[in-house]
Each structure stands twice: as C-alpha cells, then as structure tokens.
C-alpha positions in Angstrom: 11.6 26.7 -34.3 9.4 28.9 -32.2 8.3 29.2 -28.6 4.9 30.3 -27.3 4.6 32.3 -24.1 1.3 33.2 -22.5 -0.2 34.8 -19.4 -3.8 34.1 -18.3 -5.4 36.7 -16.2 -9.1 36.4 -15.3 -10.9 35.2 -18.5 -8.3 36.6 -20.9 -5.3 34.8 -22.3 -2.4 36.9 -23.7 -0.2 34.9 -26.1 2.8 35.6 -28.2 4.9 33.3 -30.5 8.5 34.1 -30.9 11.8 32.5 -31.9 13.5 30.4 -29.3 16.4 32.8 -29.3 14.2 35.7 -28.3 14.7 36.5 -24.6 12.0 35.0 -22.5 12.0 37.9 -20.1 11.2 40.3 -22.9 8.4 38.1 -24.2 6.8 38.1 -20.8 7.4 41.8 -20.4 5.6 42.4 -23.7 2.7 40.3 -22.6 2.6 42.1 -19.3 2.5 45.5 -21.1 -0.4 44.2 -23.3 -2.3 42.9 -20.3 -1.9 46.1 -18.3 -3.1 48.3 -21.2 -5.9 45.9 -22.2 -7.2 45.8 -18.6 -7.0 49.6 -18.4 -8.8 50.3 -21.7 -11.2 47.3 -21.9 -11.3 45.8 -18.4 -14.9 46.7 -17.7 -16.1 45.3 -21.1 -14.5 41.8 -20.9 -17.5 40.1 -19.4 -20.0 41.7 -21.8 -18.1 40.8 -25.0 -20.6 38.9 -27.2 -19.0 38.8 -30.6 -15.6 37.7 -32.0 -13.1 40.4 -32.4 -15.0 42.7 -30.0 -11.7 44.4 -29.1 -10.2 44.7 -32.6 -9.3 48.3 -32.0 -6.8 47.1 -29.4 -4.7 45.8 -32.3 -3.2 49.3 -32.8 -1.7 49.2 -29.4 -0.5 45.6 -30.0 1.3 46.6 -33.2 2.9 49.6 -31.7 4.1 47.7 -28.6 5.3 44.8 -30.9 7.6 47.3 -32.7 9.1 48.3 -29.4 10.0 44.7 -28.5 11.0 43.5 -32.0 14.6 44.5 -31.6 16.2 43.0 -28.6 19.2 45.2 -28.9 17.4 48.5 -28.4 18.5 50.4 -25.3 15.1 50.0 -23.7 15.1 46.2 -24.1 18.7 45.8 -23.0 17.8 47.8 -19.9 15.0 45.3 -19.1 17.4 42.4 -19.6 20.0 44.0 -17.4 17.4 44.5 -14.7 16.7 40.8 -14.8 20.4 40.0 -14.6 20.7 42.3 -11.6 17.8 40.6 -9.9 19.4 37.2 -10.5 22.7 38.5 -9.2 21.0 39.8 -6.0 19.4 36.4 -5.4 22.6 34.5 -6.0 24.5 36.9 -3.6 21.9 36.3 -0.9 22.1 32.5 -1.5 25.9 32.6 -1.2 25.6 34.6 2.0 23.1 32.2 3.5 25.4 29.2 2.6 28.3 31.0 4.2 26.2 31.7 7.3 25.2 28.0 7.5 28.9 27.2 7.1 29.8 29.5 10.1 27.1 27.9 12.2 28.4 24.4 11.3 31.8 25.5 12.3 30.4 26.7 15.7 28.6 23.4 16.2 31.7 21.5 15.4 33.8 23.6 17.8 31.2 23.1 20.6 31.2 19.4 19.9 35.0 19.3 20.2 34.9 21.2 23.4 32.2 18.9 24.9 34.3 15.8 23.9 37.4 17.3 25.5 35.5 18.3 28.7 33.9 14.9 28.9 37.3 13.2 28.8 38.5 15.5 31.6 35.3 14.6 33.6 35.9 10.9 33.0 39.6 11.2 34.2 38.6 13.1 37.3 35.8 10.5 38.0 38.4 7.7 37.8 40.8 9.7 40.2 37.9 10.2 42.7 37.0 6.5 42.5 40.6 5.5 43.2 40.8 7.9 46.2 37.7 6.4 47.7 
C-alpha cells in the first residue's frame, strides 16, 4: 500500500507517491528539493505556462533527484533522518526541562502555602492569647 505526500507552493503542487515504509521526512525533503530547484529554474515562467507539459525538461532533474532518494540507507539519507531525530531529541529535552521547571515552581508554591498555613496558626494562637489578656 502506498502513501502520497505533497507540498503546495503558490500555484504549483509537488506530489510524490511512495511505500508506507518510506520515511516521511525523506519524502518531504525530496519534494522540498524539487520545489527549490523548480522555482529557481522555472519560477518566472509559472504564470505564463499555456500548454500541458510546459516544463517537461525538468523531468531530468526529477529523475536524478529520485535516484538520490530511492535508497533510504545511503549515507546522505541516513544523515537527513539523523538530523530529524536530533531535532526531536532537542524538542523532547526542552519539554522535559520545562516540565521539571513547572515541578520546581509547584514545589515552591506548596512550600509557601505550608508556611502561610503555619504562620496563620501562630497568628490565630497569638490573637486568642491577646483576647484572653484583654
């Protein structure tokens, strides 16, 4: 079973079909490479295209780039996947640090609450003592 991935930029849709097992990150990186090159080479002609297959010469770049992405185990593609894993790791580390920070703040609030409770008991006792003396 396959999966389609696409990017729409302006009036152009970049689409690729691939196996479900193919890494999504690589599929979108492939589309991004196509988009960048297409815009660089044909960007100023997009609005004036009047016939089907006006950009058929771009197929050469598509085929060349497709070969680069066809094997997910190449060093180049593994590096791209590792970059994504590193980004996810960084985000998760930040999230954990934020959660720990919230935990520390909750501990501080709890400590202040306990202190206020203790001090209000002392105040209540002193108020009773003063009332007895009066």
